[in-house]
N, C-alpha and C positions, 0 to 999 in steps of 0.2 A: 729804593730802600723800603723794606716791608716791616711795619711796626704792628705789634699786637697790643691793643688797649683792652684791659680787663676791668670790668666794673660789676658789682653785685646787682645794681639796678640801673635802668636807663635814666631814671630821674636824676641820679647823681651827676651824669654827664650830659644832660639834656641841652644846656646852652651850647655845647660844643658842636652838636649836630648841624646847626644852621651854617657852620663854616665848612662842612664837609660835603663833597659831592658823592651821592650814593651811586655805587656801581652795581652791586647785586646782593641779594640775600642768599647766603650759603645754606643756612638751616635756621631753626627756630631761635638759636642763641647767637649765631655768628653772622655778621654782615660785613661786606667789603665796601670801602670808601676810598676816595682819593682827595688829596689836598696838596696843591702845587705839584711838587715832584715826588710826593710821598704816596705809598700805598699803605692804607691803614685798615686793618681788620679790627672790628669792635666785637668783643665777646661779653655778652651780658649773662652772667652765670646764675643769678639768683643768690639769695643770702645763704652763706654757709660754706664750710670747708669741703664737704663731700662733693657738692655740685661743682665747685671751683676746680678741684683736683681732676675730676673726671673730664670736664669740658676743656680744660687746658691741655690735658693729655691728648684728647681727640684732635684739638686744633694743631698741636705740635706734630701729630702723625700726618696731618693733611698738608701743612705748609711749613716752609722754612722761614724763620723770622730773624731780623737783624737786631731787634730790641723789643722789650715788653714793658708796659707801664700798667701798674695796678692803681686805679684812681677811685677815690671815694671819700665819704665822710667818716668820722670816727669820734669816739669818746676819749677824753683825756683824764688821766689820774692826777695831773698837775693842775690845781685850781688857779695857778698863776698864769697859765697860758690862756690868752683871751680866745673867746669863741670866734670862729672864722679864720683863725691862723692856719696857714698851710705849712705842713711839715714833711720832711723826708724820713721815712721809717727805714732804718738801716739794719735792725736786728728783729727777729721774731722768736717767741717762745710759746709753748703749749702748756699753760699752767694747769689745765684740767686733766692732762694725760698722765695718769699714775694712780697712786693710792692715797685716799684721804686718811690723814693720821691725826685727827683732832685739830691741833693748832695750825698745821701746815700740810702741804701735799708732798708725798714722796714721789719723785719723778721716776720715769722709766729707767733712768740711769741709776738712781738711788736703789731701785729694786733689782738692778743687775739684769734687766731685760734687754737693754741695748748698751753698746759701748758709747762713751761720751763723745767720741769722734767718729761714730758710725755715720757714713756719708748719707745725707749732705750736712749733718750736724757737726759743729765744732764746740766741744765742751758743753754739749746739750743745747747749743744755740744755733739758729739759722741766721747766717750773717751774709750781708751783701758785700762781697769782695769784688764784684764785677759790675759796678754801677754804670749807668748810661753816662757818657761824657757830655756834660751840659753845664754851662755857666749858670743857667737859671736854677737847676737842681742843686748845684754846688753851693749856692747862696742860701738855700733853705736850711733851717735848723735841723740837725740830724738827731733822731730820737730812737729809743727802744720801744718796741711794740709787743703786745701779746695778742694771741688769737683765741677766742673762746666760743663755745657753743651757746652760751647764755649771756644775757646782759646782766652784769653784776650790779646789784642794788643793796646787798646785805653789807652793813658796815663791818662785820667780822670778816667776811670773805674779801672785801676790798682792802682792809687793813693787812690781811695775810698776804695778798698778792703784792701789795706795795713793799712789804718787808722782804719778801722772798725774791722778787724779780725786778723791782724798781723800774717798772714800765712807765712810759708817758702815754702811749695810745693803746686803745682796745678796739679790735675789729673782729669780724667773724670769718674773714677770708685770707688775711695777710700771710699766714704761715703756709697755707696751701700754695699760694702764688710763689713765695720764696722757694719752697721745696721743688716745684716744677722747674723754675728758672735756673736754680743752682744745678739741678741734675742735667739740664740741657746745655749748661755752659753759656747761657744767653745773657748779654748785658740787660739789666733791668733796674727799675726803681718803683718803690711804692710811695705814692704821694697822697697824703690824707689831709683834709681840712677838718678842724675841730668843730663839732656841732653841739657838744654837751660835755659836762664834767661828770666823771664816774663817781657817783655819790648816792647816798640814801635817797630813795624815790621822792620823799617830801621836799627835798632840797633841789630837785631837778630844774635846770634852766636850759632850754634848747634854743638854738637858732640855726635851723637847717637851711633856710634860704640864704643867709649870709655865708655859711660854709660852702654851699654849692656855687654861689657867685664867685667867691674867692678862689675856689678850687679850679673852676673852669677858666678864669683869667690866667692862672698859672699854667694850666694845661696848654692853652693856646700859645703862650710865650715859649714853652718848651718845643712845641711842634714847629713854630715859626723859626726858632733857632736851628 
């Protein structure tokens, strides 16, 4: 079984590497490992959608995978979710893609630039209808995510995003990962651990070490399963 693990930075999955046996470095971003009876390729894309989309496309051209995992930390729009909690992101949206119209964004669908069911979108949403079959993943709380090019800290923008999309998580790569996996027809899952709440900068509280610790415990459970 060949699995692709995608992460923006090696820091987010650093604890996992001590359990993997390094086989070879394929290129600057992709390395091959083994763990028990699994073949695991780790793709470190760098932060952002453009890098993630390009590097995943290149990996898919090179190898055929049985499943893909997007692993990392994320911010949460829900202040009731404790820092360090690990979540399964099952939908993604692109709130910055469209036209700014004062109080809210007009999406590409609103602007009639794409159809709402234009593949791989369904009613403008990227949805994981082909999740990895895993009891560990199944037990995680399922949430909505958005993918942005900027870290949102303006109370006006945060409020607008909450009203329009009702997301729980914010990342900078999730939608690109969804897009690639849906197009490939590949079973996948995006697993994120909350490191901060999306709020005005002065109120920021971060706990990246806890998020990374909890994320990697969950990753190892999934791989062992």
